[in-house]
C-alpha positions in Angstrom: 5.8 3.9 41.8 3.1 7.6 41.1 -0.3 7.7 41.1 -1.5 7.0 37.9 -5.3 6.6 38.5 -7.4 8.7 36.0 -11.5 9.1 35.1 -13.1 9.4 32.3 -16.5 10.6 33.6 -17.4 7.6 36.1 -14.8 5.1 33.9 -12.1 4.7 36.1 -8.4 3.7 34.7 -5.7 2.2 36.5 -3.5 4.1 34.2 -3.7 7.1 31.6 -2.7 4.4 28.3 -5.6 2.9 25.9 -5.8 1.2 22.6 -6.8 3.3 19.4 -10.1 1.6 18.0 -9.0 -0.5 14.6 -5.5 -0.9 15.7 -5.7 -3.5 18.8 -8.1 -5.8 17.2 -10.3 -7.3 20.0 -7.0 -7.3 22.9 -6.9 -11.4 22.3 -4.8 -10.4 19.6 -1.5 -9.5 21.7 -2.2 -11.2 24.8 1.3 -13.1 23.9 2.6 -10.1 23.9 2.0 -8.1 27.0 -0.7 -8.1 30.4 -3.9 -6.8 28.5 -4.2 -6.1 32.8 -1.7 -3.5 32.8 -3.6 -1.4 30.6 -6.4 1.8 31.9 -8.5 0.6 28.8 -9.1 -1.7 25.7 -11.1 0.2 22.7 -11.8 -2.6 20.2 -12.4 -2.4 16.2 -15.4 -0.8 15.4 -19.0 -2.5 15.3 -21.3 -1.3 13.5 -25.1 -2.7 13.2 -25.1 -5.1 10.3 -22.0 -6.6 9.3 -19.7 -4.4 6.4 -17.1 -5.9 4.1 -15.0 -3.1 4.2 -13.9 -1.3 0.7 -12.1 -3.0 -1.8 -7.9 -4.3 -1.4 -4.9 -2.8 -1.4 -6.4 -0.4 1.6 -3.2 0.4 3.5 -0.2 2.2 1.9 2.8 3.8 4.0 4.2 6.7 3.5 6.5 9.3 5.1 6.2 8.8 9.3 3.1 7.0 9.0 0.5 5.0 7.1 -2.5 6.0 5.6 -5.5 2.8 5.4 -9.3 2.8 4.3 -10.1 -0.6 5.6 -13.8 0.4 6.1 -14.8 -0.8 8.9 -15.0 -4.0 8.1 -16.8 -6.0 11.1 -19.1 -9.0 11.5 -21.9 -6.6 13.3 -23.1 -6.0 16.7 -24.9 -9.2 17.4 -21.6 -11.4 16.2 -20.0 -9.0 18.5 -22.5 -9.7 21.4 -22.7 -13.6 20.9 -18.6 -14.5 19.9 -16.5 -11.7 20.6 -17.8 -10.3 24.2 -17.5 -14.1 25.8 -14.0 -14.0 25.2 -13.1 -10.1 26.6 -15.6 -10.0 28.8 -13.6 -10.9 31.9 -10.0 -9.5 31.0 -8.6 -6.9 34.0 -9.6 -3.7 32.3 -12.0 -1.5 30.4 -13.0 -3.2 27.7 -14.6 -0.4 25.4 -15.7 -0.7 22.2 -16.3 1.4 18.9 -19.6 2.0 17.8 -20.3 3.6 13.8 -22.8 3.7 11.9 -25.0 5.3 8.7 -27.5 7.0 10.9 -28.4 8.3 14.0 -30.5 6.0 14.3 -28.1 3.2 13.4 -26.0 4.2 15.8 -28.6 4.3 18.8 -30.1 0.7 18.3 -25.6 -0.4 17.9 -25.1 1.3 21.4 -28.7 0.1 23.1 -27.3 -3.8 22.2 -24.1 -2.5 23.6 -25.2 -1.4 26.3 -27.2 -4.4 28.0 -23.4 -5.8 27.6 -22.9 -6.1 31.7 -18.2 -5.7 31.6 -18.5 -3.6 28.3 -18.3 0.1 31.0 -18.3 2.3 27.3 -18.9 3.2 24.0 -16.4 5.5 21.8 -18.7 6.6 18.9 -16.9 7.5 15.7 -18.5 10.0 14.5 -16.0 10.5 11.2 -18.2 8.1 9.4 -20.5 9.2 6.3 -24.1 10.3 6.3 -25.3 8.4 4.1 -28.7 10.5 4.2 -26.2 13.9 3.7 -24.2 12.8 0.4 -21.8 11.4 2.5 -20.1 13.9 4.8 -19.2 12.7 7.9 -21.1 13.5 10.9 -18.5 15.1 12.8 -17.5 17.8 10.6 -20.9 19.8 11.4 -22.1 20.7 15.2 -25.6 19.8 13.8 -24.1 16.4 12.2 -22.5 15.5 16.2 -25.2 16.9 18.0 -27.4 14.8 15.9 -25.8 11.5 16.7 -24.8 12.1 20.2 -28.5 12.8 21.5 -29.7 9.8 19.6 -27.2 7.6 21.3 -27.7 9.2 24.7 -31.4 8.6 24.7 -30.4 4.9 24.5 -27.0 4.2 26.4 -26.6 4.8 29.9 -22.9 3.8 30.8 -19.4 6.5 30.0 -20.2 7.7 26.3 -17.1 9.1 24.6 -17.3 10.6 21.2 -13.9 10.4 18.5 -13.6 13.5 17.1 -12.8 14.3 13.5 -10.1 16.4 13.1 -10.9 17.3 9.1 -13.2 20.2 10.5 -12.0 24.2 10.9 -13.4 24.6 14.3 -13.1 21.4 16.2 -13.1 23.1 19.8 -17.2 24.1 18.3 -17.7 20.6 17.6 -16.4 19.3 21.2 -18.6 21.5 22.4 -21.7 20.7 20.6 -20.7 17.0 21.7 -20.6 18.1 25.2 -23.8 19.9 25.3 -25.4 16.8 24.2 -24.4 14.7 27.0 -20.8 13.4 25.8 -19.2 12.2 29.2 -16.0 12.8 27.3 -14.3 13.4 23.8 -11.2 11.5 21.6 -9.4 13.2 19.5 -7.8 13.0 16.9 -9.4 10.2 14.4 -7.1 10.0 10.9 -6.3 13.0 8.6 -7.3 12.6 4.7 -4.5 12.0 2.8 -3.7 10.0 -0.2 -0.9 8.8 -1.8 -0.1 7.7 -6.1 2.1 4.9 -7.5 4.2 7.5 -10.6 5.0 4.3 -12.7 1.9 3.2 -12.7 -0.3 7.1 -12.7 -3.2 5.2 -9.8 -3.6 6.3 -5.8 -2.4 3.3 -3.9 -5.2 2.9 -2.5 -8.6 1.0 -3.7 -11.1 4.2 -3.0 -7.9 7.1 -3.8 -7.7 8.7 -0.3 -7.9 7.5 3.1 -6.9 7.9 6.9 -3.5 9.1 7.6 -2.0 8.3 11.1 1.0 8.0 12.7 4.1 9.8 13.9 3.3 12.2 11.4 -0.1 13.5 12.9 1.5 14.4 16.3 1.8 18.2 16.0 -1.9 18.5 14.4 -3.2 16.1 17.2 -1.4 17.8 19.8 -2.8 21.3 19.4 -5.9 20.4 18.9 -6.4 18.0 22.3 -4.5 21.7 23.9 -7.2 23.7 22.0 -10.6 21.2 23.1 -9.4 20.9 26.9 -9.5 24.4 27.3 -13.4 24.3 25.0 -15.1 22.0 27.0 -15.1 20.7 31.1 -15.1 16.7 30.5 -12.2 14.8 29.7 -10.2 14.6 26.9 -8.5 11.6 25.3 -5.6 12.3 23.6 -4.6 10.5 20.2 -2.6 10.8 16.8 1.1 9.8 16.1 2.1 8.8 19.9 5.0 6.4 19.6 7.0 6.6 23.2 6.2 7.8 26.7 7.5 11.3 25.5 4.6 11.6 23.4 1.9 10.6 25.5 3.5 13.3 28.2 2.7 16.0 25.6 -0.5 15.3 25.4 -1.3 15.0 28.9 0.6 18.2 29.7 -1.4 19.3 26.9 -4.7 18.7 29.2 -5.5 14.4 28.0 -6.2 13.3 30.7 -5.8 9.9 28.8 -4.1 8.7 25.9 -4.8 5.9 22.9 -1.8 4.6 21.4 -2.6 3.6 17.4 -0.2 2.9 14.5 2.7 2.3 16.9 1.3 -1.3 18.1 1.9 -2.0 14.7 5.4 -1.3 14.7 6.0 -2.7 18.6 3.0 -5.2 19.9 4.7 -4.0 23.4 4.2 0.0 23.4 1.3 0.6 25.5 3.4 -0.9 28.5 6.5 0.9 27.4 4.3 3.8 27.4 2.9 2.7 31.0 6.6 2.5 32.3 7.6 5.4 31.1 5.1 7.8 32.1 5.7 6.4 35.5 9.4 7.0 35.5 9.3 9.8 34.0 6.6 11.2 36.8 9.6 9.7 39.9 12.7 10.9 38.3 11.1 14.6 38.4 9.2 14.2 42.1 5.5 13.9 40.7 3.3 11.7 42.8 0.0 11.5 40.9 -0.4 12.4 37.1 -2.8 14.7 37.9 0.4 17.1 38.7 0.9 17.1 34.8 -2.4 17.0 33.4 -3.1 20.6 31.6 -0.5 21.8 33.0 0.5 24.0 30.1 
């Protein structure tokens, strides 16, 4: 057995395999399929300060080698999470991480502060791909100034490990990563979904209720891999890689490109045990290649 332990800032992970927010519920939904304590971390679905209904249906569509979604961060709000969900997940023996979203820096900061008070939530992942309602709907994460405003506000009120999830819908993702690092991010995760569209030519209308949605799945992997490689060379903080990972081979590519840990998202819908299979596959590859520690391959490209 190779050594699989890695660290994201002060956060110690048993192994580099985590789940991507929005694809794994609160973890409990997968307890019948895998031992949840066998993962490095579980990033639960997006949580906002106030409850959100999400977008109208239809809000998911299949595409070749992937899927589109415009769920719209449907959730019951951070207070509901603290009162009802947290008691159910707090004793799972892995890192339970909350994905935080908002529509203003103040929203993000207040939501993060309430989660900060939860003893057994050691980290949050900031989703800065959300639209800034004060700036005409442009996502915070597509400009350095927007990213900085959110990270700075949250860092002032959140005192544990802070991971910032980056949008790929930008000109230079390395610049955004450096901006987050400068404001106190402990890590960056990437990529979030790419913007896409699908059309029903018989109905002459788009397949999603709001026309566009986030593209995920194997089709985005080459883009994600390139961006992880770029960002890992641009910042000193750990990088978490995600985007189309559906096998141990995919995960190892991300590690070699510079990711310290990875997240598995869309593949969970196809195989609810994929995370454990990827963990074991990484270990097997390391053993087969005479590697005693996963750090021997991290960033080797």
